[in-house]
C-alpha positions as CSV (number, residue, x, y, z in Angstrom):
1,M,57.1,-39.9,-282.6
2,R,54.7,-41.9,-280.2
3,T,54.7,-38.9,-277.7
4,A,54.2,-36.0,-280.4
5,V,51.4,-38.4,-282.2
6,A,49.6,-38.8,-278.8
7,D,48.9,-35.3,-278.4
8,G,46.2,-35.7,-281.1
9,G,47.0,-33.3,-283.6
10,R,46.4,-33.1,-287.3
11,R,50.1,-33.6,-288.1
12,V,53.6,-34.3,-286.7
13,S,56.9,-33.1,-288.2
14,V,60.5,-34.7,-287.4
15,H,63.5,-32.6,-287.6
16,L,67.3,-33.8,-287.9
17,A,70.5,-32.2,-287.7
18,D,74.1,-33.3,-287.1
19,Q,77.0,-31.9,-285.7
20,D,80.6,-33.0,-284.2
21,R,79.4,-36.6,-284.8
22,Q,76.2,-36.1,-282.9
23,A,72.7,-36.3,-284.3
24,L,69.8,-34.2,-283.0
25,I,66.3,-35.6,-283.5
26,V,63.1,-33.3,-282.6
27,A,59.4,-34.4,-282.9
28,L,57.0,-31.4,-283.2
29,S,53.0,-32.2,-282.4
30,H,51.7,-29.2,-283.9
31,L,48.9,-28.9,-281.4
32,P,48.9,-25.6,-279.4
33,G,48.3,-25.2,-275.7
34,N,49.7,-27.2,-273.1
35,A,49.8,-30.9,-273.6
36,A,49.9,-33.5,-270.4
37,A,53.5,-34.6,-269.2
38,D,54.5,-38.0,-270.5
39,T,56.9,-38.9,-267.8
40,A,58.2,-42.3,-269.3
41,V,59.6,-40.6,-272.7
42,L,62.7,-39.2,-271.3
43,P,63.9,-42.4,-269.3
44,E,62.9,-44.4,-272.6
45,L,64.7,-42.0,-274.9
46,T,67.9,-42.2,-272.1
47,G,67.8,-46.2,-272.6
48,L,67.9,-46.2,-276.4
49,G,71.3,-44.2,-275.9
50,A,70.3,-40.5,-276.2
51,V,73.1,-38.4,-274.8
52,T,70.8,-35.7,-273.8
53,C,67.0,-35.1,-274.2
54,G,64.2,-33.2,-273.3
55,T,60.3,-32.2,-273.8
56,D,58.8,-28.8,-273.7
57,T,55.6,-27.4,-275.0
58,A,55.1,-23.9,-276.9
59,E,52.6,-22.2,-278.9
60,D,53.4,-24.3,-282.2
61,G,53.0,-27.6,-279.7
62,R,54.9,-30.2,-277.9
63,R,58.7,-30.7,-278.9
64,V,60.4,-34.0,-277.9
65,W,64.1,-33.9,-278.8
66,A,67.2,-36.2,-278.0
67,V,70.7,-36.1,-279.1
68,L,72.6,-39.3,-279.9
69,D,76.3,-40.0,-280.8
70,L,76.8,-41.1,-284.4
């Protein structure tokens, strides 16, 4: 969430899903355009136990996502 909020958009959304004893968590900044890359976020997510994680930007803003074992 911290990374999505730092983009400076007017809103942030969080999306959750589960499948096969794993949870997918996605934070979306809703700020169009290219956001500056945050190189610290992925190692932090891995350190918190993310099985896999990533970040990308698109027309609807930056997405930061992580998959965690339940």
